[in-house]
Backbone bond lengths (Angstrom), bond angles and torsions (degrees), N, CA, C in turn:
res aa  C-N    CA-C-N  psi(-1)  N-CA   C-N-CA  omega(-1)  CA-C   N-CA-C  phi
1 M - - - 1.469 - - 1.518 109.49 -
2 R 1.302 116.26 132.90 1.464 121.07 178.99 1.529 109.61 -74.19
3 P 1.338 117.73 128.66 1.467 119.69 -179.59 1.526 112.26 -60.72
4 P 1.339 117.73 146.35 1.465 120.65 173.33 1.524 110.58 -59.40
5 M 1.309 114.97 170.10 1.461 119.94 -173.96 1.531 111.38 -84.44
6 L 1.311 116.02 81.08 1.452 121.37 170.51 1.527 108.14 -64.45
7 N 1.334 117.44 132.60 1.462 119.98 177.31 1.522 109.28 -61.76
8 K 1.326 117.45 133.34 1.466 121.14 -175.82 1.524 110.02 -132.42
9 I 1.337 115.14 131.02 1.457 122.52 179.40 1.527 108.09 -123.16
10 L 1.332 116.10 133.90 1.461 120.97 177.18 1.524 109.52 -114.20
11 A 1.322 115.94 114.09 1.465 121.85 178.44 1.526 109.51 -100.55
12 A 1.315 115.95 160.75 1.462 119.90 -178.33 1.528 111.50 -67.36
13 D 1.316 116.67 -40.54 1.460 121.12 -177.26 1.519 108.45 -156.32
14 R 1.323 116.97 -179.22 1.463 120.79 -175.69 1.534 111.54 -66.64
15 F 1.329 117.48 -29.04 1.465 120.02 177.83 1.527 110.57 -66.09
16 E 1.336 117.15 -47.80 1.462 120.56 177.60 1.530 111.22 -64.50
17 M 1.327 115.50 -37.08 1.462 119.70 176.33 1.526 111.03 -58.92
18 G 1.338 116.45 -47.25 1.453 120.47 -179.91 1.514 112.71 -61.95
19 L 1.333 116.61 -40.29 1.460 119.96 178.21 1.523 111.15 -62.94
20 W 1.336 116.67 -44.14 1.466 120.43 -178.91 1.519 110.94 -62.69
21 V 1.329 116.58 -47.26 1.463 119.65 -179.00 1.517 110.75 -65.67
22 G 1.322 117.22 -43.05 1.460 120.00 179.68 1.517 111.95 -57.76
23 R 1.337 116.76 -46.64 1.472 120.55 -179.74 1.530 111.52 -63.98
24 N 1.322 116.63 -46.50 1.458 119.90 -174.78 1.528 112.68 -74.74
25 A 1.319 117.20 -35.84 1.459 119.63 174.89 1.524 110.33 -65.35
26 A 1.331 116.33 -39.14 1.466 120.09 177.40 1.520 111.06 -61.98
27 D 1.337 117.12 -41.04 1.471 120.27 176.74 1.524 110.65 -58.53
28 S 1.328 116.59 -43.02 1.466 120.48 -178.78 1.524 111.54 -67.69
29 I 1.325 116.56 -37.71 1.466 119.82 178.16 1.523 110.37 -67.02
30 R 1.330 116.77 -42.86 1.466 119.69 178.33 1.532 110.65 -62.65
31 M 1.325 117.82 -38.02 1.466 121.00 178.18 1.521 111.00 -64.03
32 A 1.335 117.06 -41.40 1.463 120.42 178.03 1.524 110.91 -64.97
33 L 1.322 116.62 -41.11 1.467 119.71 177.82 1.524 110.70 -62.32
34 S 1.326 116.85 -39.68 1.458 120.73 179.16 1.515 111.30 -67.43
35 E 1.336 116.46 -39.33 1.464 120.69 -175.49 1.521 113.05 -79.75
36 F 1.335 116.91 -40.96 1.461 120.89 -172.07 1.525 113.91 -114.46
37 G 1.338 117.27 -13.91 1.461 119.65 -176.06 1.514 113.50 82.36
38 H 1.332 116.87 -3.76 1.458 122.23 -179.67 1.518 107.42 -156.26
39 A 1.321 116.84 148.99 1.465 121.26 178.38 1.520 109.71 -128.92
40 N 1.337 115.26 147.01 1.461 122.12 179.09 1.524 108.40 -126.20
41 I 1.324 116.24 130.38 1.457 120.16 -175.81 1.529 110.61 -131.04
42 V 1.323 115.81 154.68 1.461 123.08 170.89 1.521 107.16 -109.86
43 V 1.324 116.15 133.74 1.460 120.97 -174.38 1.524 109.96 -121.50
44 A 1.337 115.64 129.49 1.457 122.23 178.83 1.524 110.40 -97.15
45 T 1.327 114.51 175.76 1.464 121.21 -179.10 1.529 108.57 -130.89
46 G 1.318 116.52 -161.51 1.449 121.34 178.24 1.516 112.69 89.06
47 A 1.324 115.14 174.17 1.460 121.14 -175.77 1.525 112.15 -62.56
48 S 1.328 117.56 -29.23 1.468 120.38 -177.23 1.517 113.28 -68.22
49 Q 1.333 116.60 -17.12 1.459 119.95 -173.35 1.528 113.72 -103.24
50 F 1.332 119.41 -0.40 1.464 120.87 -177.32 1.531 111.51 -53.21
51 E 1.326 115.72 -58.61 1.461 120.69 -175.61 1.522 111.66 -72.78
52 V 1.322 116.85 -31.45 1.470 121.21 179.32 1.521 110.58 -60.94
53 L 1.329 116.20 -52.26 1.462 119.35 -177.04 1.527 111.81 -69.74
54 A 1.329 116.79 -35.36 1.465 119.28 176.88 1.523 110.27 -62.23
55 S 1.323 116.71 -42.50 1.466 120.75 179.28 1.520 111.54 -67.48
56 L 1.317 116.59 -45.39 1.472 119.95 -178.51 1.523 111.04 -61.14
57 A 1.326 116.70 -39.99 1.468 120.51 -178.49 1.525 112.44 -64.47
58 E 1.329 117.02 -21.66 1.470 120.85 -178.00 1.529 113.14 -94.92
59 Q 1.322 117.73 -3.63 1.464 119.73 -175.86 1.536 110.74 -73.26
60 P 1.329 117.68 136.78 1.466 121.08 -177.55 1.527 111.83 -82.86
61 G 1.305 115.19 165.98 1.455 121.18 168.63 1.507 115.92 77.99
62 I 1.336 118.43 18.95 1.466 121.70 177.04 1.525 108.59 -112.92
63 D 1.313 116.28 123.13 1.462 120.93 173.70 1.521 107.25 -85.87
64 W 1.329 115.49 90.80 1.455 120.21 -174.21 1.518 112.89 -64.98
65 S 1.314 117.96 -18.83 1.464 119.47 177.84 1.526 111.53 -66.24
66 K 1.336 115.96 -15.51 1.467 121.05 179.29 1.530 111.95 -106.24
67 V 1.328 115.67 18.89 1.459 121.33 179.48 1.527 109.27 -117.21
68 T 1.324 116.23 133.88 1.462 122.59 175.13 1.518 108.98 -112.01
69 G 1.331 116.28 133.42 1.456 120.63 -179.55 1.512 112.66 -111.19
70 F 1.327 115.92 146.89 1.463 123.14 175.59 1.523 109.01 -122.14
71 H 1.306 114.53 144.47 1.455 125.02 -176.04 1.536 108.42 -87.65
72 L 1.337 117.77 131.68 1.457 121.91 -174.77 1.524 113.03 -76.56
73 D 1.330 117.43 -47.04 1.468 119.65 -175.91 1.524 110.15 -161.75
74 E 1.336 115.36 163.48 1.467 120.26 -179.71 1.527 109.81 -159.91
75 Y 1.325 115.93 147.41 1.459 121.58 175.08 1.524 110.65 -67.54
76 V 1.318 116.79 143.19 1.456 121.56 173.39 1.525 108.79 -82.41
77 G 1.332 115.68 131.56 1.456 121.06 176.29 1.510 115.22 91.05
78 V 1.342 117.28 4.87 1.461 121.35 -179.81 1.525 109.74 -104.93
79 S 1.306 117.45 126.52 1.458 121.40 -178.07 1.525 110.39 -77.86
80 P 1.342 117.22 157.89 1.474 120.10 -177.27 1.524 114.93 -65.36
81 D 1.318 118.69 -10.73 1.458 120.18 177.90 1.526 112.33 -101.53
82 H 1.316 118.13 1.82 1.460 122.08 177.18 1.526 108.83 -69.99
83 P 1.332 119.45 140.73 1.466 120.70 -178.40 1.521 114.25 -56.58
84 A 1.341 118.30 -28.00 1.462 121.52 -179.16 1.530 113.19 -94.27
85 S 1.320 117.04 -0.42 1.467 119.83 -178.36 1.519 111.18 -63.77
86 F 1.317 116.09 131.69 1.456 119.52 175.66 1.518 111.40 -73.85
87 C 1.330 117.36 -24.59 1.469 119.76 172.70 1.533 109.18 -61.40
88 K 1.321 116.05 -46.48 1.466 120.77 178.92 1.521 110.33 -62.86
89 Y 1.323 117.02 -45.33 1.465 122.78 179.52 1.525 110.04 -56.43
90 L 1.317 117.13 -50.73 1.467 120.58 -176.53 1.524 111.69 -68.32
91 R 1.319 116.35 -38.23 1.462 119.55 179.63 1.520 110.81 -62.60
92 E 1.334 116.64 -46.70 1.458 120.70 -174.54 1.528 113.02 -79.19
93 R 1.326 117.40 -36.33 1.464 120.43 -173.03 1.529 113.57 -93.48
94 F 1.345 116.48 -13.84 1.459 117.16 -175.95 1.525 113.07 -138.92
95 V 1.316 117.71 -59.82 1.472 120.33 -171.26 1.524 111.53 -61.03
96 E 1.328 118.10 -46.24 1.466 120.09 -179.06 1.521 112.18 -68.83
97 K 1.322 118.07 -20.89 1.460 121.20 -179.18 1.528 112.63 -83.18
98 V 1.360 117.07 -34.56 1.470 118.93 -174.76 1.527 113.44 -112.60
99 S 1.321 117.74 -17.43 1.476 122.49 179.90 1.529 112.41 52.16
100 P 1.342 117.34 65.65 1.468 119.10 177.03 1.516 111.05 -64.24
101 G 1.336 115.58 161.22 1.457 119.66 179.35 1.504 112.50 -58.96
102 A 1.329 116.93 -35.76 1.462 122.41 176.73 1.513 108.25 -155.18
103 F 1.327 116.19 149.87 1.456 120.86 173.41 1.525 107.75 -141.60
104 H 1.333 115.73 125.14 1.456 121.10 -175.13 1.527 109.88 -101.09
105 Y 1.334 114.16 100.54 1.456 120.81 -178.70 1.529 111.63 -79.82
106 L 1.321 114.81 155.55 1.462 122.74 168.20 1.525 106.57 -105.34
107 R 1.307 116.98 103.36 1.464 119.75 -177.54 1.519 109.66 -81.54
108 G 1.329 115.03 122.63 1.447 119.78 -177.38 1.507 114.47 -74.47
109 D 1.351 117.35 -16.81 1.457 120.26 -178.01 1.518 112.43 -95.14
110 E 1.330 117.36 7.86 1.461 120.94 176.70 1.519 109.60 -107.83
111 D 1.337 116.64 168.21 1.454 120.43 179.64 1.528 109.80 -57.63
112 P 1.336 118.31 119.46 1.471 119.48 -174.03 1.525 113.75 -63.68
113 V 1.312 117.24 -33.96 1.469 119.61 -179.89 1.523 110.07 -65.65
114 E 1.329 116.67 -43.95 1.460 120.35 179.07 1.531 110.98 -66.63
115 T 1.328 116.44 -39.46 1.467 120.24 178.89 1.523 110.95 -63.76
116 M 1.328 116.56 -45.28 1.463 120.39 179.49 1.523 111.54 -62.17
117 K 1.316 116.65 -37.88 1.472 119.19 179.03 1.515 111.31 -69.96
118 R 1.335 116.31 -43.91 1.461 120.00 -176.89 1.531 111.30 -61.69
119 V 1.337 116.54 -53.62 1.459 119.56 -177.34 1.525 110.60 -75.90
120 G 1.331 116.89 -34.13 1.454 120.53 178.60 1.512 112.95 -63.56
121 D 1.328 116.98 -38.91 1.466 119.80 177.60 1.521 111.21 -62.52
122 L 1.330 116.70 -36.15 1.466 119.90 176.64 1.534 110.65 -67.33
123 L 1.337 115.95 -41.87 1.462 119.91 -179.42 1.528 112.03 -61.79
124 R 1.331 116.74 -38.60 1.460 120.22 -178.86 1.533 111.68 -58.99
125 Q 1.319 116.10 -26.73 1.458 121.15 -176.29 1.526 112.88 -98.80
126 T 1.333 116.88 4.97 1.458 120.50 -167.92 1.526 112.28 -119.19
127 R 1.301 116.20 134.31 1.468 122.35 169.94 1.523 107.49 -80.03
128 I 1.324 117.08 123.80 1.464 120.40 177.56 1.524 108.35 -98.48
129 D 1.318 115.71 122.79 1.466 120.87 -176.41 1.524 112.62 -88.51
130 V 1.315 116.77 -40.50 1.464 121.29 -176.28 1.527 108.96 -140.37
131 S 1.318 116.23 132.85 1.464 121.19 171.42 1.520 109.18 -119.98
132 L 1.323 115.73 128.51 1.459 123.09 174.42 1.525 107.31 -102.43
133 V 1.332 116.92 117.91 1.456 120.40 -177.17 1.527 109.86 -135.19
134 G 1.318 115.80 174.92 1.452 122.41 175.27 1.516 109.45 -139.40
135 I 1.313 116.57 -176.09 1.461 122.97 178.05 1.516 108.00 -127.19
136 G 1.321 117.14 137.20 1.457 120.90 177.60 1.516 112.20 -82.76
137 E 1.322 116.03 171.53 1.457 120.90 178.66 1.519 111.63 -63.21
138 N 1.330 117.38 -23.53 1.457 121.92 175.70 1.535 111.63 -96.10
139 A 1.336 116.43 13.71 1.472 124.26 -179.81 1.522 112.67 69.69
140 H 1.337 116.61 21.34 1.460 116.66 176.19 1.532 110.38 -69.79
141 L 1.329 114.48 155.01 1.459 123.39 175.08 1.512 105.91 -118.32
142 A 1.346 117.63 123.45 1.459 121.03 -162.05 1.531 105.74 54.41
143 F 1.330 119.04 -135.83 1.461 120.43 177.00 1.524 110.50 -105.50
144 N 1.325 116.93 28.87 1.458 120.98 175.60 1.525 108.26 -83.71
145 D 1.333 115.45 87.44 1.455 121.12 -178.68 1.535 109.99 -76.03
146 P 1.342 117.23 155.49 1.460 119.47 177.36 1.539 111.50 -72.20
147 P 1.345 116.64 144.91 1.465 128.11 -8.22 1.525 110.42 -76.14
148 A 1.314 116.95 124.09 1.466 122.15 -174.42 1.518 111.43 -90.13
149 D 1.320 115.11 151.68 1.462 121.28 172.86 1.526 106.98 -82.38
150 L 1.314 117.09 105.26 1.458 121.79 -176.99 1.523 112.73 -94.99
151 T 1.338 117.53 3.39 1.465 120.11 -173.69 1.524 114.32 -114.81
152 T 1.327 118.28 -25.72 1.457 118.70 -176.13 1.523 111.29 -61.65
153 T 1.318 115.12 142.32 1.463 120.60 178.46 1.529 112.09 -100.76
154 E 1.327 117.05 6.13 1.461 119.54 174.58 1.527 108.95 -62.64
155 P 1.327 118.41 136.53 1.468 119.42 -179.02 1.526 113.14 -61.96
156 Y 1.340 116.46 -41.83 1.458 120.87 -179.21 1.527 109.97 -129.33
157 L 1.329 115.04 150.75 1.454 122.30 178.57 1.525 109.75 -127.00
158 L 1.328 115.88 149.36 1.456 121.46 168.21 1.520 106.30 -92.26
159 V 1.321 117.63 114.66 1.465 121.25 -171.29 1.526 111.08 -119.33
160 D 1.334 114.97 152.31 1.461 121.82 171.33 1.524 108.26 -90.19
161 L 1.317 116.38 135.41 1.461 121.26 179.86 1.526 109.94 -90.88
162 D 1.340 115.81 129.60 1.465 118.15 -179.81 1.529 110.08 -78.64
163 Q 1.332 114.99 169.54 1.468 118.77 -173.52 1.516 112.29 -64.36
164 R 1.333 117.82 -39.67 1.471 118.65 -178.34 1.522 110.51 -63.91
165 C 1.320 117.22 -38.92 1.467 120.73 176.61 1.525 110.11 -61.96
166 R 1.319 116.29 -45.65 1.463 120.21 -178.47 1.530 110.99 -66.41
167 E 1.336 116.49 -37.46 1.466 119.46 176.74 1.527 111.30 -64.65
168 Q 1.328 116.99 -34.16 1.468 119.97 177.16 1.519 111.04 -61.31
169 Q 1.327 116.88 -38.97 1.464 120.25 -178.73 1.529 111.19 -64.83
170 V 1.342 115.76 -33.79 1.467 119.89 175.53 1.523 110.14 -72.07
171 G 1.344 115.62 -43.55 1.457 120.36 -178.88 1.512 113.16 -61.46
172 E 1.334 116.94 -32.23 1.460 120.64 179.28 1.522 112.58 -85.58
173 G 1.339 116.94 -2.42 1.460 120.50 173.85 1.514 116.05 90.26
174 W 1.323 117.74 9.54 1.469 119.56 -178.85 1.531 111.25 -75.08
175 F 1.333 116.17 -30.93 1.463 122.36 178.05 1.526 107.53 -132.39
176 S 1.336 116.64 154.36 1.459 119.86 -177.65 1.519 113.11 -89.17
177 S 1.322 117.90 -14.95 1.461 120.44 178.59 1.523 109.60 -152.78
178 L 1.330 115.69 158.90 1.461 120.69 179.72 1.525 111.22 -62.01
179 E 1.323 116.33 -34.20 1.462 119.84 -178.56 1.523 112.38 -63.55
180 E 1.326 117.20 -25.30 1.465 120.72 -179.30 1.525 112.97 -80.50
181 V 1.333 117.35 -18.61 1.462 120.35 -175.22 1.523 109.36 -76.56
182 P 1.322 118.54 127.21 1.464 120.17 177.20 1.522 111.59 -56.90
183 T 1.307 115.54 154.19 1.462 120.88 -179.95 1.517 112.42 -95.91
184 Q 1.332 117.46 -9.70 1.459 121.29 179.40 1.525 110.97 -132.69
185 A 1.321 114.86 158.59 1.459 120.84 177.75 1.518 109.84 -149.90
186 I 1.321 115.27 159.77 1.463 122.06 166.64 1.515 106.29 -91.04
187 S 1.321 116.91 128.57 1.461 120.40 -179.07 1.519 110.58 -132.66
188 M 1.329 116.42 136.36 1.455 119.81 168.60 1.522 108.00 -60.96
189 S 1.309 117.84 137.65 1.462 121.19 -178.87 1.522 110.74 -72.26
190 V 1.321 115.95 159.49 1.456 120.70 178.73 1.526 110.63 -62.65
191 Q 1.335 116.88 -43.67 1.466 119.44 -179.92 1.525 111.84 -62.71
192 Q 1.325 117.36 -35.23 1.458 119.79 177.52 1.529 110.53 -67.16
193 I 1.327 117.34 -42.28 1.462 120.39 176.63 1.519 110.43 -58.34
194 L 1.326 116.82 -41.68 1.461 121.32 -177.34 1.528 112.83 -70.17
195 K 1.319 117.81 -11.68 1.469 120.49 176.56 1.527 112.48 -75.77
196 S 1.324 116.56 -13.43 1.461 119.70 -179.86 1.516 110.31 -64.63
197 R 1.328 116.30 145.04 1.466 120.08 177.58 1.516 111.76 -66.79
198 Q 1.329 117.16 -31.35 1.464 121.27 178.74 1.519 109.44 -146.20
199 I 1.333 115.86 140.51 1.461 121.56 -178.89 1.530 109.23 -126.56
200 F 1.327 115.92 130.48 1.454 122.33 172.12 1.526 107.40 -114.31
201 C 1.326 116.98 115.86 1.460 122.28 -178.51 1.520 108.85 -110.70
202 S 1.328 116.47 110.79 1.468 122.92 -174.21 1.524 110.06 -101.73
203 V 1.336 116.33 125.84 1.475 119.82 -175.04 1.530 110.60 -139.26
204 P 1.329 117.63 86.60 1.468 119.94 177.54 1.528 112.04 -93.14
205 D 1.333 116.00 168.44 1.460 125.40 165.92 1.535 114.33 86.19
206 A 1.332 113.83 147.84 1.462 122.08 -172.64 1.522 113.29 -63.26
207 Q 1.333 117.51 -31.42 1.457 118.79 -177.48 1.530 112.51 -69.24
208 K 1.334 117.03 -10.73 1.464 120.60 176.76 1.540 112.34 -98.68
209 A 1.339 118.36 2.96 1.467 121.00 -174.48 1.523 112.06 -61.44
210 E 1.320 117.62 -41.88 1.467 120.60 179.48 1.530 110.60 -63.34
211 A 1.323 116.96 -43.33 1.462 121.03 -179.49 1.525 111.25 -64.57
212 V 1.334 117.13 -38.64 1.462 120.65 178.01 1.524 110.15 -63.09
213 A 1.324 116.66 -46.77 1.465 120.25 -179.10 1.524 111.37 -61.50
214 K 1.319 117.32 -42.52 1.461 120.43 178.88 1.519 110.96 -65.37
215 T 1.319 116.90 -39.79 1.462 120.89 -178.81 1.519 111.38 -61.81
216 L 1.323 116.37 -38.59 1.457 120.32 -178.18 1.530 112.95 -82.38
217 A 1.331 117.08 -9.38 1.460 120.34 -175.80 1.527 113.84 -93.40
218 V 1.334 117.52 -22.00 1.466 120.61 -175.31 1.518 110.13 -132.71
219 V 1.338 116.13 170.19 1.457 121.76 -179.48 1.525 109.73 -127.10
220 N 1.338 115.99 124.50 1.458 121.90 171.26 1.522 112.37 53.16
221 D 1.316 116.20 47.17 1.456 122.57 -179.82 1.526 108.94 -99.13
222 P 1.340 119.49 122.33 1.468 120.73 -179.20 1.529 113.54 -57.92
223 M 1.342 116.85 -24.46 1.455 119.59 178.41 1.525 111.90 -81.15
224 V 1.315 116.35 -11.54 1.474 122.64 175.58 1.530 106.40 -131.16
225 P 1.322 117.99 74.68 1.469 120.75 -171.10 1.520 114.75 -52.04
226 A 1.334 117.31 -36.96 1.471 119.74 -178.42 1.516 112.12 -64.70
227 S 1.324 118.23 -17.26 1.462 120.55 179.49 1.523 112.21 -67.12
228 A 1.324 117.94 -12.05 1.464 120.98 173.94 1.525 111.56 -65.10
229 L 1.319 118.17 -20.04 1.465 121.18 179.15 1.525 112.04 -61.44
230 H 1.333 117.47 -24.03 1.467 120.40 177.60 1.526 112.03 -60.66
231 L 1.334 116.99 -23.07 1.459 120.79 -176.69 1.522 112.50 -81.54
232 H 1.318 116.75 -9.54 1.463 119.96 -175.06 1.529 110.02 -91.53
233 P 1.340 117.68 135.77 1.465 119.73 -177.02 1.515 114.99 -75.50
234 N 1.329 117.46 -12.68 1.458 119.48 -175.86 1.530 110.88 -142.39
235 A 1.330 115.28 50.70 1.465 121.25 177.50 1.528 109.08 -108.62
236 T 1.328 115.48 141.80 1.462 121.12 -179.96 1.517 109.48 -127.45
237 L 1.323 115.87 127.80 1.455 122.75 174.82 1.525 107.85 -97.81
238 I 1.332 115.92 121.38 1.461 120.68 -179.27 1.524 107.63 -114.52
239 I 1.336 116.52 118.31 1.454 121.37 -179.73 1.528 109.46 -123.21
240 D 1.321 115.90 172.33 1.460 119.18 174.89 1.528 109.55 -118.57
241 I 1.315 116.48 178.33 1.466 120.83 -176.87 1.528 110.69 -56.07
242 A 1.331 116.57 -41.70 1.467 120.21 -177.20 1.527 111.79 -64.46
243 S 1.320 117.45 -43.87 1.472 119.50 -177.23 1.523 112.69 -79.70
244 S 1.335 117.15 -5.91 1.467 121.05 176.89 1.519 112.47 -92.62
245 A 1.314 117.65 5.51 1.468 121.92 -167.43 1.524 113.87 -60.86
246 E 1.335 118.28 -27.30 1.466 120.42 -177.21 1.530 112.69 -99.14
247 L 1.327 117.14 9.46 1.460 120.61 177.31 1.517 110.21 -89.70
248 D 1.319 115.84 150.14 1.459 119.83 174.15 1.526 109.55 -63.44
249 R 1.327 115.47 151.45 1.457 120.11 -179.38 1.533 111.07 -58.97
250 D 1.332 116.79 -38.70 1.458 120.18 -179.05 1.530 111.00 -63.35
251 V 1.329 116.49 -37.05 1.469 120.52 178.34 1.520 109.66 -66.02
252 R 1.331 116.35 -45.99 1.474 120.06 179.50 1.533 110.34 -61.65
253 N 1.341 116.19 -42.31 1.461 119.24 -177.78 1.520 112.26 -67.89
254 S 1.335 117.64 -22.46 1.453 120.63 -179.09 1.517 113.37 -83.93
255 M 1.329 116.97 -8.64 1.463 120.50 -176.61 1.512 111.49 -83.26
256 E 1.319 115.75 146.35 1.451 120.95 177.95 1.526 110.00 -71.79
257 P 1.320 118.75 144.62 1.464 120.91 178.73 1.522 111.49 -72.63
258 G 1.299 116.21 141.79 1.461 120.24 179.25 1.504 111.06 -104.93
259 S 1.311 116.03 65.85 1.467 119.53 -178.46 1.518 109.15 -127.47
């Protein structure tokens, strides 16, 4: 079956990718503020989001006091001051820069069941306007590693991290050895991500080329969790030249430029 037409943007590099996502995500947030008086966003972490969040934080015309943020995923057992903590990442790279009206963290050093219920109950009552996400080297979406549960409607899941996912965390420098990487995480579910009105999925760098190719080749496959994005009516995959390396030339030529 030919995959549906997921919106696809090809940027020259991760810097151009970040600029494109920052500008377009800001437009969507401003539209939500105009329409509803308040905006709700989901924010991801990891190497793919460095330039995205830096760009978004610099965009003009957003009253951040009227924006509420939700945390996408977090390692279990990691304190907010740990160098690899996503709480620390989000606080330093985003929350302290824009000062949103509220930001709901997933604390890795607290009971994961209680954390999932607390933040999940808020999510159930909340319209999400924009979700910023990425794809892992194993094509995971958030920390939904393959084979992923693509059907549960629970807002958050307690998931086991597979070895390739854990090796990626070492490769990106978050941990110095595989033994240090937690084996479990709290992850927003795929169905919860798909509830967002708009999704921007940023995937730079050559090590993600295989995952990008698999994502574009299949639809809603548990072994390729990111392929669930094909089911969303307003999702955009933004890649760069490096992460497009395993795509056919015709596919690359058909993508809109991200400049």
